[in-house]
C-alpha positions in Angstrom: -51.6 -23.1 -201.0 -51.1 -20.2 -203.3 -50.0 -17.1 -201.4 -52.1 -15.0 -203.8 -55.3 -17.0 -203.1 -58.5 -15.4 -202.0 -58.6 -14.2 -198.3 -60.4 -16.5 -195.8 -63.6 -15.5 -194.0 -64.1 -16.2 -190.3 -67.4 -17.1 -188.6 -68.3 -13.4 -188.4 -68.4 -13.2 -192.2 -65.6 -10.6 -192.4 -63.1 -10.9 -195.2 -59.5 -9.6 -195.2 -59.8 -6.1 -196.5 -58.2 -4.9 -199.7 -56.0 -2.0 -198.9 -54.9 0.8 -201.1 -51.6 0.0 -202.9 -48.8 2.2 -203.8 -49.8 1.7 -207.5 -52.3 4.5 -207.1 -49.5 7.0 -207.4 -49.7 9.7 -210.0 -46.9 11.8 -208.7 -44.1 10.8 -206.3 -44.4 12.9 -203.1 -47.9 14.0 -202.6 -49.8 10.9 -203.6 -47.7 8.4 -201.7 -47.8 10.4 -198.5 -51.6 10.6 -199.0 -51.8 6.8 -199.4 -49.9 6.3 -196.1 -52.3 8.8 -194.4 -55.3 7.0 -195.8 -54.0 3.7 -194.5 -53.7 5.1 -191.0 -57.0 7.1 -190.9 -51.9 8.1 -187.2 -35.2 1.6 -171.5 -36.1 -1.0 -168.9 -34.0 -3.7 -167.1 -35.7 -6.5 -169.0 -34.9 -5.0 -172.4 -33.5 -7.7 -174.5 -34.9 -7.4 -178.0 -34.5 -4.8 -180.6 -37.2 -6.0 -182.9 -40.3 -8.3 -182.9 -42.1 -10.6 -185.4 -45.6 -11.4 -184.3 -47.2 -14.4 -186.1 -50.9 -13.8 -185.6 -53.2 -16.9 -186.0 -56.3 -15.0 -186.9 -59.6 -16.6 -185.8 -58.5 -18.3 -182.6 -56.2 -21.4 -182.7 -57.3 -24.5 -180.7 -54.9 -25.0 -177.9 -55.9 -28.6 -177.5 -55.0 -29.4 -181.1 -51.7 -27.5 -181.2 -49.6 -26.8 -178.1 -51.7 -28.1 -175.2 -52.8 -31.6 -176.1 -54.7 -33.7 -173.5 -54.1 -37.3 -174.8 -55.7 -38.8 -171.7 -58.9 -36.8 -171.8 -62.2 -38.4 -172.9 -62.9 -38.8 -176.6 -65.2 -35.9 -176.8 -62.4 -33.6 -175.5 -59.1 -34.9 -176.7 -57.8 -34.0 -180.1 -58.2 -36.3 -183.0 -54.5 -35.9 -183.5 -51.8 -37.7 -181.5 -49.3 -35.9 -179.2 -45.6 -36.2 -179.9 -42.5 -35.5 -177.8 -40.4 -32.5 -178.4 -36.8 -31.7 -177.7 -37.8 -30.5 -174.2 -38.3 -33.4 -171.8 -41.9 -34.1 -170.9 -43.3 -31.5 -173.3 -45.6 -32.8 -176.0 -47.4 -31.0 -178.9 -49.5 -32.0 -181.9 -48.2 -34.6 -184.3 -48.7 -32.2 -187.2 -46.1 -29.9 -185.8 -43.0 -32.2 -186.1 -40.6 -29.5 -187.2 -41.7 -27.2 -184.5 -41.2 -30.0 -182.0 -37.5 -30.0 -182.9 -37.1 -26.2 -182.1 -38.8 -26.2 -178.7 -35.6 -25.6 -176.9 -35.8 -22.1 -178.3 -39.4 -21.6 -177.2 -41.1 -20.6 -174.0 -44.6 -22.0 -174.2 -47.3 -20.3 -172.1 -50.2 -22.7 -171.6 -52.2 -20.5 -169.2 -53.3 -17.5 -171.3 -56.8 -16.5 -170.2 -59.3 -13.7 -170.5 -63.0 -13.3 -170.8 -63.6 -11.7 -174.2 -64.9 -14.4 -176.7 -65.7 -12.2 -179.6 -63.1 -11.9 -182.4 -63.1 -8.1 -182.4 -62.9 -7.6 -178.7 -60.5 -10.5 -178.1 -58.2 -9.3 -180.7 -58.1 -5.7 -179.4 -57.4 -7.0 -175.9 -54.6 -9.2 -177.0 -52.9 -6.7 -179.4 -53.2 -3.6 -177.0 -53.3 -5.1 -173.5 -56.4 -3.0 -172.9 -60.0 -4.1 -172.6 -61.8 -2.4 -175.5 -63.8 0.7 -174.6 -65.7 3.1 -176.9 -64.2 6.0 -174.9 -60.6 5.6 -176.3 -58.9 3.6 -179.0 -55.7 2.3 -177.6 -52.6 1.9 -179.8 -51.4 -1.6 -180.8 -48.1 -3.0 -179.5 -46.5 -2.4 -182.9 -47.6 1.2 -183.0 -46.2 1.7 -179.5 -42.9 0.2 -180.4 -42.7 2.5 -183.5 -43.6 5.5 -181.4 -41.1 4.8 -178.7 -38.2 3.9 -181.0 -38.5 6.6 -183.6 -35.7 6.9 -186.2 -34.9 8.5 -189.5 -34.2 5.2 -191.3 -35.8 4.4 -194.7 -37.5 1.2 -193.4 -41.0 1.5 -192.1 -40.7 0.8 -188.3 -44.0 -1.2 -188.2 -45.1 -3.4 -191.0 -48.2 -5.7 -191.4 -48.1 -8.7 -193.7 -50.4 -8.8 -195.7 -52.2 -6.0 -193.8 -53.4 -4.9 -190.4 -57.1 -5.8 -190.7 -57.1 -8.5 -188.0 -59.8 -9.6 -185.7 -62.6 -8.5 -188.0 -61.9 -4.8 -187.5 -59.5 -2.1 -188.7 -58.4 -0.9 -185.3 -56.9 -3.8 -183.3 -53.5 -3.6 -184.9 -53.5 0.2 -185.5 -52.2 3.3 -183.9 -55.3 4.2 -181.8 -55.0 7.7 -180.3 -51.5 8.1 -181.5 -50.7 9.8 -184.7 -51.6 7.8 -187.8 -47.9 7.9 -188.7 -47.4 5.0 -186.3 -49.9 2.7 -188.0 -48.5 -0.3 -189.9 -47.2 -0.1 -193.4 -49.3 -2.6 -195.3 -47.6 -4.7 -198.0 -50.8 -5.6 -199.8 -52.7 -8.9 -200.3 -49.7 -10.9 -201.7 -46.5 -10.7 -199.6 -44.6 -12.5 -202.4 -45.0 -9.4 -204.7 -45.0 -6.1 -202.9 -45.8 -3.8 -205.8 -45.0 -0.3 -206.9 -42.1 0.6 -204.6 -40.6 2.5 -207.5 -41.6 6.0 -208.6 -43.8 6.3 -211.6 -42.2 6.2 -215.0 -40.8 9.6 -215.9 -40.5 10.9 -212.4 -36.9 11.4 -211.2 -35.7 12.1 -207.7 -34.1 15.3 -208.9 -37.5 16.5 -209.9 -39.1 15.1 -206.8 -36.7 17.0 -204.6 -38.0 20.2 -206.1 -41.5 19.1 -205.4 -40.5 18.1 -201.9 -39.2 21.6 -201.1 -42.2 23.2 -202.6 -44.5 21.0 -200.4 -42.4 22.0 -197.4 -43.0 25.7 -198.0 -46.7 25.1 -198.8 -47.1 23.1 -195.6 -45.4 25.9 -193.6 -47.9 28.4 -195.0 -50.9 26.1 -194.3 -49.9 25.6 -190.7 -49.9 29.4 -190.2 -53.6 29.3 -191.4 -54.8 26.2 -189.7 -53.2 23.7 -187.3 -55.1 20.3 -187.1 -54.3 16.5 -186.9 -54.0 16.1 -190.7 -51.7 19.1 -191.0 -49.5 18.0 -188.1 -49.1 14.5 -189.4 -48.4 15.4 -193.1 -44.7 15.8 -192.6 -44.4 12.4 -191.0 -46.3 10.6 -193.7 -44.4 12.4 -196.5 -41.0 11.7 -194.9 -41.8 8.0 -194.5 -42.9 7.7 -198.1 -40.0 9.7 -199.5 -37.3 7.7 -197.5 -38.7 4.4 -198.6 -38.9 5.3 -202.3 -35.5 7.0 -202.3 -33.7 4.0 -200.7 -32.6 1.1 -203.0 -31.6 -0.8 -199.9 -35.1 -0.4 -198.3 -36.9 -1.4 -201.5 -34.6 -4.4 -201.8 -35.8 -5.7 -198.4 -39.2 -6.3 -199.9 -37.9 -8.3 -202.8 -38.1 -12.0 -202.0 -36.5 -12.8 -205.4 -33.2 -12.0 -203.8 -33.5 -15.0 -201.5 -31.9 -18.3 -202.5 -34.2 -21.0 -203.8 -33.3 -23.3 -200.9 -34.3 -20.7 -198.4 -37.6 -20.0 -200.0 -38.2 -23.7 -200.1 -37.5 -24.0 -196.4 -40.2 -21.6 -195.5 -42.7 -23.1 -198.0 -45.0 -21.5 -200.5 -48.0 -21.1 -198.3 -49.0 -17.5 -197.5 -47.8 -17.9 -193.9 -44.4 -19.1 -195.0 -43.9 -16.3 -197.6 -45.0 -13.8 -194.9 -42.5 -15.2 -192.4 -39.6 -15.0 -194.9 -40.5 -11.4 -195.8 -40.7 -10.6 -192.1 -37.2 -11.8 -191.5 -35.9 -9.7 -194.4 -37.7 -6.6 -193.1 -36.3 -7.1 -189.6 -32.9 -7.7 -191.0 -33.2 -4.4 -192.9 -34.2 -2.3 -189.9 -37.9 -2.6 -189.2 -38.8 -2.9 -185.5 -42.1 -4.7 -185.5 -43.6 -6.9 -188.2 -46.9 -8.7 -187.9 -47.6 -11.7 -190.1 -51.3 -12.5 -190.2 -52.4 -16.1 -191.0 -56.1 -16.4 -191.5 -58.3 -19.5 -191.3 -58.1 -20.5 -187.6 -61.8 -20.1 -186.8 -62.3 -23.9 -186.8 -66.0 -24.4 -185.9 -66.2 -27.6 -187.8 -64.2 -30.6 -189.0 -61.0 -29.9 -187.2 -59.7 -33.4 -188.3 -59.9 -32.2 -191.9 -59.2 -28.5 -191.7 -56.0 -28.5 -189.7 -54.0 -31.4 -191.3 -53.2 -31.9 -194.9 -56.3 -34.2 -195.3 -57.3 -33.0 -198.8 -54.0 -32.3 -200.6 -50.5 -31.2 -199.7 -50.7 -27.7 -198.4 -54.4 -27.7 -197.7 -54.1 -27.9 -193.9 -53.3 -25.1 -191.5 -50.9 -27.0 -189.2 -48.3 -28.3 -191.7 -48.0 -24.8 -193.3 -47.6 -23.2 -189.9 -45.1 -25.9 -188.8 -42.9 -25.3 -191.8 -43.1 -21.5 -191.6 -42.6 -21.2 -187.8 -39.8 -23.7 -187.5 -38.0 -22.1 -190.6 -38.3 -18.7 -189.1 -36.7 -19.7 -185.8 -34.0 -21.7 -187.5 -33.2 -19.0 -190.0 -33.0 -16.3 -187.4 -30.7 -18.4 -185.3 -28.4 -19.2 -188.3 -28.1 -15.5 -189.1 -27.4 -14.5 -185.6 -30.7 -12.6 -185.3 -32.6 -14.7 -182.8 -31.1 -13.2 -179.7 -32.2 -9.7 -180.8 -35.5 -10.6 -182.4 -38.5 -11.5 -180.3 -40.8 -14.0 -182.1 -44.4 -14.3 -180.8 -47.0 -16.8 -181.9 -50.6 -16.4 -180.8 -54.2 -15.7 -181.6 -57.1 -14.0 -179.9 -58.2 -17.0 -177.8 -58.4 -20.8 -177.6 -61.2 -23.2 -178.5 -63.8 -25.1 -176.5 -62.5 -28.2 -174.8 -65.5 -30.2 -176.0 -65.8 -31.0 -179.7 -69.1 -29.8 -181.1 -71.6 -31.8 -183.1 -69.8 -31.1 -186.4 -66.3 -32.0 -185.2 -65.1 -28.5 -184.5 -64.5 -26.3 -181.5 -66.0 -22.9 -180.7 -64.6 -19.7 -179.1 -63.1 -20.2 -175.7 -61.1 -17.3 -174.2 -60.7 -18.9 -170.8 -57.7 -20.9 -172.0 -55.2 -20.4 -174.8 -51.5 -20.4 -175.5 -48.6 -18.1 -176.5 -45.2 -19.2 -177.8 -42.3 -16.8 -177.3 -38.8 -17.3 -178.6 -35.7 -15.2 -179.1 -35.2 -11.7 -177.9 -33.5 -12.8 -174.7 -36.4 -15.2 -173.7 -35.4 -18.3 -171.9 -36.6 -21.1 -174.1 -37.1 -24.8 -173.4 -39.8 -24.3 -170.8 -43.5 -24.4 -170.2 -45.1 -21.6 -168.2 -48.5 -22.3 -166.6 -50.9 -25.2 -167.1 -54.6 -25.9 -167.7 -56.7 -28.6 -166.0 -57.1 -32.1 -167.4 -59.7 -31.0 -169.9 -58.0 -27.8 -171.0 -60.9 -25.7 -169.7 -59.0 -23.1 -167.6 -55.6 -22.4 -166.0 -54.8 -24.2 -162.8 -51.3 -22.8 -162.5 -49.9 -19.3 -163.3 -52.8 -17.7 -165.1 -51.6 -15.0 -167.5 -53.8 -12.3 -169.0 -53.4 -10.0 -172.1 -52.2 -7.1 -169.9 -49.4 -9.3 -168.5 -48.4 -10.4 -171.9 -48.5 -6.9 -173.3 -46.5 -5.6 -170.4 -43.9 -8.2 -170.9 -43.5 -7.8 -174.6 -43.1 -4.0 -174.3 -40.5 -4.4 -171.6 -38.5 -6.9 -173.6 -38.7 -4.4 -176.5 -37.4 -1.5 -174.4 -40.7 0.3 -173.9 -41.8 1.5 -170.5 -45.4 0.4 -169.9 -45.8 3.0 -167.1 -44.9 5.9 -169.4 -47.7 8.4 -169.9 -48.8 9.4 -173.4 -51.1 12.3 -174.3 -54.5 11.2 -175.5 -57.0 13.5 -177.3 -58.1 16.4 -175.2 -54.7 16.6 -173.6 -55.4 13.8 -171.1 -52.3 11.8 -169.9 -52.8 8.0 -170.3 -50.4 5.3 -169.2 -49.3 3.0 -172.0 -50.6 0.2 -169.8 -52.8 0.6 -166.7 -52.3 -3.0 -165.5 -50.2 -6.1 -166.0 -46.9 -7.4 -164.7 -43.7 -8.9 -166.2 -43.7 -12.7 -166.7 -40.5 -13.2 -164.7 -40.0 -16.8 -165.8 -39.1 -15.6 -169.3 -35.7 -14.2 -168.2 
């Protein structure tokens, strides 16, 4: 798979949106801060992790064909793939995840994820915010909350989306909601292997830009005396983020995969998901706090036996590319001493129907799904919860999106009970429900 290939459409017909790139710059300060604004238009006891990499399987991965196989189920239910043992006694996963099987001692596998929202849009919002969607209020994503609660003056964007934050068929699920647009994700563009235009335009020096920066500061102060609104209040934050990134050689270097050794790049693979995971590790290593890697193409309504493995050619299937990328990410983080401080989350918006449909695929099924957690102080080598013999619904330890969101935030040092101020001055708890998944620690 070529990382720069065309984006994949899901069953709702929505393509991955093309976002504005930094190449639109005409001057250093004003234009880049405007780009960031347009993109946005924004310590508890269990605290173990300082950063998070969320690997989002967009479209809804089949639990029965990945991490919750049912080899003894009837033919119309069981996966066309075999189940293989892992490094954890008694735990089996799909045969097309052999490298992942070797890393399962690092992984806490939740097999009892459940909710009731079977639409891509609503399911994604529920999973990425911990709140059931409502037209009354747009809740911030987990990444935006982490960026908000761990503010710093570093050059690295605290929240980054690879390739962008348009997940779940909408532009809100992974964004800042009612928080300032400054806490939306920095989007790297459609091709994570080449994040373009992180240098100022030709002929623009930072000495000159410093003068413009000071002029803008004075103009902004004057405009605030005339009118105070959301755009005015956020302008400084957008400008400072843009300026720090362009002014820092170290920050820009973090986006350059060419600095990686060939053997490392080969370990992650050349599929889009592998390139994204390698870039995510570099960004976390450089100081970003939350990085989402979006892997499209998991809306498998037909021919699972051909779509998920490498049935057509090497690199054509979703599972081998994921297997290589996910296992490489965990191994690489461990070798670099980063796994203990980096929480790695693997999930999608829901699972798939237990019964194969007439065209050999599976349809949306939010009643049962999986989540893999590793690193960040999580106790690996275990399975939490279970579904029934046909993978229809949890029969042990059901876990909902609010529980998962509550747990991830606590692990990342964010208090879910804290009140934030929504539009209109109304105090709103970060999470109104959910509880910590105690087995993880």
